[in-house]
C-alpha positions as a Markdown table, in Angstrom:
| # | Residue | x | y | z |
|---|---|---|---|---|
| 1 | Met | 103.4 | 62.6 | 112.3 |
| 2 | Lys | 104.7 | 66.0 | 113.3 |
| 3 | Ile | 106.7 | 66.4 | 116.5 |
| 4 | Asp | 106.4 | 69.9 | 118.0 |
| 5 | Phe | 109.6 | 70.4 | 120.0 |
| 6 | Leu | 108.4 | 73.6 | 121.6 |
| 7 | Asn | 105.9 | 71.5 | 123.7 |
| 8 | Leu | 108.2 | 68.7 | 124.7 |
| 9 | Ser | 110.0 | 68.0 | 128.0 |
| 10 | Val | 113.8 | 67.6 | 128.0 |
| 11 | Ser | 113.6 | 63.9 | 128.2 |
| 12 | Glu | 111.1 | 63.7 | 125.3 |
| 13 | Lys | 113.3 | 65.9 | 123.1 |
| 14 | Gln | 116.2 | 63.6 | 123.9 |
| 15 | Gln | 114.2 | 60.5 | 123.1 |
| 16 | Trp | 113.1 | 61.6 | 119.7 |
| 17 | Leu | 116.5 | 63.1 | 118.7 |
| 18 | Gln | 118.6 | 60.1 | 119.8 |
| 19 | His | 116.4 | 57.6 | 118.0 |
| 20 | Ala | 116.3 | 59.8 | 114.8 |
| 21 | Ile | 119.9 | 60.9 | 114.6 |
| 22 | Ala | 121.7 | 57.6 | 114.6 |
| 23 | Pro | 124.1 | 55.8 | 114.4 |
| 24 | Arg | 126.5 | 58.0 | 116.3 |
| 25 | Pro | 130.2 | 57.0 | 116.9 |
| 26 | Val | 131.2 | 56.5 | 120.5 |
| 27 | Cys | 134.3 | 57.8 | 122.1 |
| 28 | Phe | 135.8 | 57.6 | 125.6 |
| 29 | Ala | 137.0 | 60.9 | 126.9 |
| 30 | Ser | 139.7 | 60.6 | 129.6 |
| 31 | Thr | 140.3 | 63.8 | 131.6 |
| 32 | Ile | 142.0 | 64.9 | 134.8 |
| 33 | Asp | 141.4 | 67.7 | 137.3 |
| 34 | Lys | 143.9 | 69.9 | 139.2 |
| 35 | Glu | 144.1 | 67.4 | 142.1 |
| 36 | Gly | 145.0 | 64.6 | 139.7 |
| 37 | Asn | 141.6 | 62.9 | 139.8 |
| 38 | Val | 141.0 | 61.0 | 136.6 |
| 39 | Asn | 137.6 | 60.7 | 134.9 |
| 40 | Leu | 136.6 | 58.4 | 132.0 |
| 41 | Ser | 133.3 | 58.8 | 130.3 |
| 42 | Pro | 131.8 | 57.6 | 127.0 |
| 43 | Phe | 130.1 | 60.1 | 124.6 |
| 44 | Ser | 128.0 | 59.5 | 121.5 |
| 45 | Phe | 127.5 | 63.3 | 121.0 |
| 46 | Phe | 130.9 | 63.2 | 119.3 |
| 47 | Asn | 132.4 | 63.5 | 115.8 |
| 48 | Leu | 135.2 | 64.8 | 113.5 |
| 49 | Phe | 134.7 | 68.4 | 112.4 |
| 50 | Ser | 138.0 | 69.5 | 110.8 |
| 51 | Ser | 141.1 | 68.0 | 109.3 |
| 52 | Asn | 143.3 | 71.1 | 109.3 |
| 53 | Pro | 143.4 | 72.0 | 112.2 |
| 54 | Pro | 142.4 | 68.4 | 113.3 |
| 55 | Ile | 139.4 | 69.0 | 115.4 |
| 56 | Val | 137.1 | 66.6 | 117.2 |
| 57 | Ile | 134.1 | 67.7 | 119.3 |
| 58 | Phe | 132.2 | 65.9 | 122.0 |
| 59 | Ser | 129.5 | 67.3 | 124.3 |
| 60 | Pro | 129.1 | 66.5 | 128.0 |
| 61 | Ala | 125.7 | 68.0 | 128.1 |
| 62 | Arg | 124.2 | 69.4 | 131.3 |
| 63 | Arg | 122.0 | 66.8 | 132.9 |
| 64 | Gly | 118.3 | 67.2 | 132.0 |
| 65 | Arg | 116.9 | 66.1 | 135.3 |
| 66 | Asp | 118.7 | 68.4 | 137.6 |
| 67 | Asn | 120.9 | 70.7 | 135.4 |
| 68 | Thr | 124.2 | 69.5 | 137.0 |
| 69 | Thr | 127.4 | 69.3 | 135.0 |
| 70 | Lys | 129.5 | 66.2 | 134.3 |
| 71 | His | 132.9 | 65.6 | 135.8 |
| 72 | Thr | 134.3 | 65.6 | 132.2 |
| 73 | Leu | 133.2 | 69.1 | 131.7 |
| 74 | Asp | 134.5 | 70.3 | 135.0 |
| 75 | Asn | 137.9 | 68.7 | 134.3 |
| 76 | Val | 138.5 | 70.2 | 130.9 |
| 77 | Leu | 137.6 | 73.6 | 132.3 |
| 78 | Glu | 140.4 | 73.1 | 134.9 |
| 79 | Ile | 142.9 | 71.3 | 132.7 |
| 80 | Pro | 142.1 | 71.9 | 129.0 |
| 81 | Glu | 143.4 | 68.6 | 127.8 |
| 82 | Cys | 141.9 | 65.2 | 127.1 |
| 83 | Val | 142.4 | 61.9 | 125.4 |
| 84 | Val | 139.7 | 60.8 | 122.9 |
| 85 | Asn | 139.7 | 57.0 | 122.9 |
| 86 | Met | 137.6 | 55.2 | 120.2 |
| 87 | Val | 135.2 | 52.5 | 121.5 |
| 88 | Asp | 135.0 | 49.3 | 119.6 |
| 89 | Tyr | 132.9 | 46.1 | 120.1 |
| 90 | Asp | 135.4 | 44.5 | 122.4 |
| 91 | Met | 134.9 | 47.4 | 124.9 |
| 92 | Val | 131.2 | 48.2 | 124.6 |
| 93 | Gln | 130.0 | 46.6 | 127.8 |
| 94 | Gln | 132.8 | 48.1 | 129.9 |
| 95 | Ala | 132.2 | 51.5 | 128.2 |
| 96 | Ser | 128.5 | 51.3 | 129.2 |
| 97 | Leu | 129.6 | 50.5 | 132.8 |
| 98 | Ala | 131.8 | 53.6 | 132.8 |
| 99 | Ser | 128.8 | 55.8 | 132.0 |
| 100 | Cys | 127.5 | 55.3 | 135.5 |
| 101 | Glu | 127.4 | 58.5 | 137.4 |
| 102 | Tyr | 129.9 | 57.7 | 140.1 |
| 103 | Pro | 130.8 | 60.4 | 142.7 |
| 104 | Lys | 133.7 | 62.7 | 142.0 |
| 105 | Gly | 137.0 | 61.1 | 142.8 |
| 106 | Val | 135.8 | 57.6 | 141.9 |
| 107 | Asp | 138.1 | 56.2 | 139.1 |
| 108 | Glu | 136.0 | 54.9 | 136.2 |
| 109 | Phe | 139.1 | 53.1 | 134.9 |
| 110 | Ile | 139.0 | 50.9 | 138.0 |
| 111 | Lys | 135.2 | 50.6 | 138.1 |
| 112 | Ser | 135.1 | 49.5 | 134.4 |
| 113 | Gly | 138.2 | 47.4 | 134.4 |
| 114 | Phe | 140.3 | 49.4 | 131.9 |
| 115 | Thr | 144.0 | 50.0 | 132.1 |
| 116 | Lys | 145.6 | 53.4 | 132.3 |
| 117 | Glu | 148.4 | 54.1 | 129.9 |
| 118 | Ala | 150.5 | 57.2 | 130.1 |
| 119 | Ala | 150.0 | 59.7 | 127.2 |
| 120 | Ser | 153.0 | 61.2 | 125.5 |
| 121 | Ile | 151.9 | 64.9 | 125.6 |
| 122 | Val | 148.8 | 65.5 | 127.8 |
| 123 | Lys | 148.3 | 64.8 | 131.5 |
| 124 | Ala | 145.2 | 62.6 | 131.2 |
| 125 | Pro | 145.9 | 58.8 | 130.7 |
| 126 | Met | 144.9 | 56.9 | 127.7 |
| 127 | Val | 142.8 | 53.7 | 127.7 |
| 128 | Lys | 145.3 | 51.0 | 126.9 |
| 129 | Glu | 142.6 | 48.6 | 125.5 |
| 130 | Ala | 141.4 | 51.2 | 122.9 |
| 131 | Lys | 142.9 | 50.6 | 119.5 |
| 132 | Ile | 142.8 | 54.3 | 118.6 |
| 133 | Lys | 143.7 | 57.1 | 121.0 |
| 134 | Met | 144.0 | 60.8 | 120.3 |
| 135 | Glu | 145.8 | 63.1 | 122.6 |
| 136 | Cys | 144.1 | 66.5 | 122.4 |
| 137 | Arg | 144.4 | 70.1 | 123.5 |
| 138 | Val | 141.0 | 71.7 | 124.4 |
| 139 | Asn | 140.9 | 74.8 | 122.3 |
| 140 | Glu | 137.4 | 76.0 | 123.5 |
| 141 | Val | 134.4 | 74.9 | 125.5 |
| 142 | Lys | 131.3 | 76.3 | 123.7 |
| 143 | Ser | 128.2 | 76.4 | 125.9 |
| 144 | Leu | 124.9 | 76.0 | 124.1 |
| 145 | Gly | 122.9 | 77.0 | 127.1 |
| 146 | Glu | 122.7 | 77.0 | 130.9 |
| 147 | Gln | 119.5 | 74.9 | 131.1 |
| 148 | Gly | 119.2 | 71.2 | 131.7 |
| 149 | Gly | 120.0 | 69.2 | 128.5 |
| 150 | Ala | 122.1 | 72.0 | 127.0 |
| 151 | Gly | 125.2 | 70.8 | 125.1 |
| 152 | Gln | 128.6 | 71.9 | 126.2 |
| 153 | Leu | 130.8 | 71.5 | 123.1 |
| 154 | Val | 134.4 | 70.5 | 123.9 |
| 155 | Ile | 136.4 | 71.6 | 120.9 |
| 156 | Ala | 139.5 | 69.5 | 121.0 |
| 157 | Glu | 142.5 | 69.7 | 118.7 |
| 158 | Val | 144.2 | 66.3 | 118.0 |
| 159 | Leu | 147.9 | 66.6 | 118.8 |
| 160 | Cys | 148.8 | 63.0 | 118.1 |
| 161 | Met | 147.2 | 59.6 | 117.4 |
| 162 | His | 148.1 | 56.2 | 118.6 |
| 163 | Val | 146.9 | 53.3 | 116.4 |
| 164 | Asp | 147.2 | 49.6 | 117.3 |
| 165 | Asp | 149.0 | 47.6 | 114.7 |
| 166 | Ser | 146.2 | 45.0 | 114.7 |
| 167 | Ile | 143.8 | 47.3 | 112.7 |
| 168 | Leu | 146.4 | 48.3 | 110.1 |
| 169 | Gly | 146.2 | 47.1 | 106.5 |
| 170 | Thr | 149.1 | 46.1 | 104.3 |
| 171 | Asp | 149.3 | 49.7 | 103.2 |
| 172 | Gly | 150.1 | 50.8 | 106.8 |
| 173 | Lys | 146.8 | 52.7 | 107.1 |
| 174 | Ile | 143.7 | 51.9 | 109.2 |
| 175 | Asp | 141.7 | 49.0 | 107.6 |
| 176 | Gln | 138.0 | 49.7 | 108.1 |
| 177 | Gln | 137.3 | 46.0 | 108.0 |
| 178 | Lys | 139.4 | 45.5 | 111.1 |
| 179 | Thr | 138.1 | 48.3 | 113.3 |
| 180 | His | 134.8 | 46.8 | 114.6 |
| 181 | Phe | 133.6 | 50.3 | 115.8 |
| 182 | Ile | 130.3 | 50.5 | 117.6 |
| 183 | Ala | 127.7 | 53.3 | 117.3 |
| 184 | Arg | 124.9 | 54.5 | 119.5 |
| 185 | Leu | 121.3 | 54.6 | 118.5 |
| 186 | Gly | 118.3 | 55.4 | 120.7 |
| 187 | Gly | 117.5 | 53.8 | 124.0 |
| 188 | Asp | 119.6 | 50.7 | 124.7 |
| 189 | Trp | 120.3 | 50.1 | 121.0 |
| 190 | Tyr | 123.8 | 50.0 | 119.5 |
| 191 | Cys | 125.1 | 48.8 | 116.2 |
| 192 | Arg | 128.4 | 47.2 | 115.2 |
| 193 | Val | 130.6 | 47.9 | 112.2 |
| 194 | Asp | 132.2 | 44.8 | 110.7 |
| 195 | Lys | 133.1 | 43.5 | 107.2 |
| 196 | Asn | 129.7 | 41.9 | 106.9 |
| 197 | Asn | 127.8 | 45.2 | 106.8 |
| 198 | Leu | 130.4 | 47.4 | 105.1 |
| 199 | Phe | 129.9 | 48.7 | 101.6 |
| 200 | Lys | 131.6 | 51.2 | 99.3 |
| 201 | Val | 130.1 | 54.2 | 97.5 |
| 202 | Pro | 132.3 | 55.7 | 94.8 |
| 203 | Lys | 133.1 | 59.4 | 95.7 |
| 204 | Pro | 132.7 | 61.9 | 92.9 |
| 205 | Asn | 135.9 | 63.9 | 94.0 |
| 206 | Thr | 137.1 | 66.2 | 91.2 |
| 207 | Gln | 135.0 | 64.9 | 88.3 |
| 208 | Leu | 131.3 | 65.8 | 88.3 |
| 209 | Gly | 128.6 | 63.1 | 87.8 |
| 210 | Ile | 126.2 | 63.7 | 85.0 |
| 211 | Gly | 123.3 | 63.8 | 87.5 |
| 212 | Val | 119.9 | 62.0 | 87.7 |
| 213 | Asp | 118.4 | 64.8 | 85.6 |
| 214 | Ala | 120.6 | 63.8 | 82.7 |
| 215 | Leu | 119.3 | 60.2 | 82.6 |
| 216 | Pro | 117.0 | 59.3 | 79.7 |
| 217 | Glu | 113.3 | 59.8 | 80.7 |
| 218 | Gly | 112.5 | 56.1 | 80.5 |
| 219 | Ile | 115.3 | 55.3 | 83.0 |
| 220 | Arg | 114.7 | 58.3 | 85.2 |
| 221 | Asn | 111.0 | 57.4 | 85.6 |
| 222 | Ser | 111.5 | 53.7 | 86.0 |
| 223 | Thr | 109.1 | 51.9 | 88.3 |
| 224 | Ile | 111.8 | 49.3 | 89.0 |
| 225 | Leu | 115.0 | 51.2 | 89.5 |
| 226 | Thr | 115.4 | 52.8 | 93.0 |
| 227 | Gly | 116.8 | 56.1 | 94.0 |
| 228 | Asn | 120.1 | 54.4 | 94.8 |
| 229 | His | 120.2 | 52.9 | 91.4 |
| 230 | Leu | 119.6 | 56.3 | 89.7 |
| 231 | Gly | 122.3 | 57.8 | 91.9 |
| 232 | Met | 124.8 | 55.2 | 90.7 |
| 233 | Leu | 123.8 | 55.8 | 87.0 |
| 234 | Gly | 124.0 | 59.5 | 87.5 |
| 235 | Asn | 127.5 | 59.3 | 89.1 |
| 236 | Val | 129.3 | 58.6 | 85.8 |
| 237 | His | 131.4 | 61.4 | 84.4 |
| 238 | Glu | 130.3 | 61.2 | 80.8 |
| 239 | Gln | 127.0 | 60.3 | 79.1 |
| 240 | Pro | 127.5 | 56.6 | 78.3 |
| 241 | Val | 127.0 | 55.4 | 74.7 |
| 242 | Val | 126.3 | 52.0 | 73.3 |
| 243 | Asn | 129.4 | 49.8 | 73.2 |
| 244 | Pro | 129.2 | 47.5 | 70.2 |
| 245 | Ser | 131.6 | 45.1 | 71.7 |
| 246 | Phe | 129.5 | 44.6 | 74.8 |
| 247 | Asp | 128.5 | 40.9 | 74.7 |
| 248 | Asp | 125.9 | 39.6 | 77.2 |
| 249 | Glu | 123.9 | 36.5 | 76.7 |
| 250 | Arg | 121.1 | 37.4 | 79.1 |
| 251 | Leu | 120.7 | 40.8 | 77.4 |
| 252 | Lys | 120.4 | 39.1 | 74.0 |
| 253 | Asn | 117.8 | 36.7 | 75.4 |
| 254 | Ile | 115.7 | 39.5 | 76.8 |
| 255 | Val | 115.7 | 41.5 | 73.6 |
| 256 | Gln | 114.9 | 38.4 | 71.5 |
| 257 | Tyr | 112.1 | 37.1 | 73.8 |
| 258 | Phe | 110.4 | 40.4 | 74.5 |
| 259 | Ser | 110.9 | 42.1 | 71.1 |
| 260 | Val | 107.2 | 41.9 | 70.4 |
| 261 | Asn | 106.3 | 43.6 | 73.7 |
| 262 | Pro | 108.4 | 46.7 | 74.3 |
| 263 | Val | 106.8 | 47.5 | 77.6 |
| 264 | Glu | 107.6 | 44.1 | 79.1 |
| 265 | Met | 111.1 | 44.2 | 77.5 |
| 266 | Glu | 111.8 | 47.5 | 79.3 |
| 267 | Lys | 110.8 | 46.1 | 82.6 |
| 268 | Glu | 113.0 | 43.0 | 82.1 |
| 269 | Leu | 115.9 | 45.2 | 81.1 |
| 270 | His | 115.4 | 47.4 | 84.2 |
| 271 | Arg | 115.2 | 44.3 | 86.4 |
| 272 | Tyr | 118.5 | 43.0 | 85.0 |
| 273 | Ala | 120.1 | 46.4 | 85.3 |
| 274 | Ala | 119.0 | 46.6 | 88.9 |
| 275 | Glu | 120.7 | 43.3 | 89.6 |
| 276 | Leu | 123.9 | 44.5 | 88.0 |
| 277 | Leu | 123.8 | 47.8 | 90.0 |
| 278 | Asn | 123.3 | 45.9 | 93.2 |
| 279 | Lys | 126.6 | 44.1 | 92.4 |
| 280 | Gly | 128.3 | 47.3 | 91.6 |
| 281 | Phe | 128.5 | 46.7 | 87.8 |
| 282 | Thr | 127.5 | 50.2 | 86.7 |
| 283 | Glu | 129.0 | 50.2 | 83.3 |
| 284 | Asn | 127.3 | 46.9 | 82.4 |
| 285 | Ala | 124.0 | 48.2 | 83.8 |
| 286 | Trp | 124.3 | 51.2 | 81.5 |
| 287 | Gln | 124.8 | 49.0 | 78.5 |
| 288 | Val | 121.7 | 46.9 | 79.4 |
| 289 | Leu | 119.6 | 50.1 | 79.8 |
| 290 | Leu | 120.9 | 51.7 | 76.6 |
| 291 | Ala | 119.9 | 48.5 | 74.7 |
| 292 | Gly | 116.4 | 49.2 | 75.8 |
| 293 | Glu | 116.6 | 52.9 | 74.9 |
| 294 | Asn | 117.8 | 52.1 | 71.4 |
| 295 | Thr | 115.5 | 49.2 | 70.6 |
């Protein structure tokens, strides 16, 4: 199915994009105008874009239905400061309530039941209930257009961060298993980050992986190993070789039982290697696969 964006309405473009580009982290932006009116609004058009300088960007887009601007945008153009508060599962329903388009001057902190907490540097208040708050200076507002639906990028430099002790690990850093962040999908759909759906992927960093193209042809063209499996095998830093001391009873049984049928033996070895890779045992999987390549 091909979607031609040149022939879509604003709402149709938004529907396709928000369902396709997901999940998106959600933040609360708290801002203030010259009269001291506070605004609090959640944004899923938001992310981290630089560490040095520390830059986060969120986008209070122009409304697609009538091309009006959001109070958040109006405020940062008056007072170029904000607080970016991270939304977690404990706050998601209140955050959704704060997204209502209340008239200017209505305090979303009060409407959504959140508590104002004075920031240490900027004028806008922080959300006390948020476990991570970033006080920011707005360096630039980059308009992507003047038509309805056009993004208005608020480029904010993080001046300081407040982190609740409850989400710190024993090393004094943020423990991802304690954060319970939520993320936005399309329509009314969200997802929740917790320890039950977290997984690790080793990062190559300074050492280069050998690459999928360096895998033996029989492994590379396996009908059993998935692309993820091949990626794990190709992320080792040196071409593995047979380890004579590798002792595995199941490997021995496969080789012995299927020795008269090399095709079936390869399939069984690949199935076993896939199980090992699913558990994160890449080195063991390599030894199982090399046994097949050298039989």
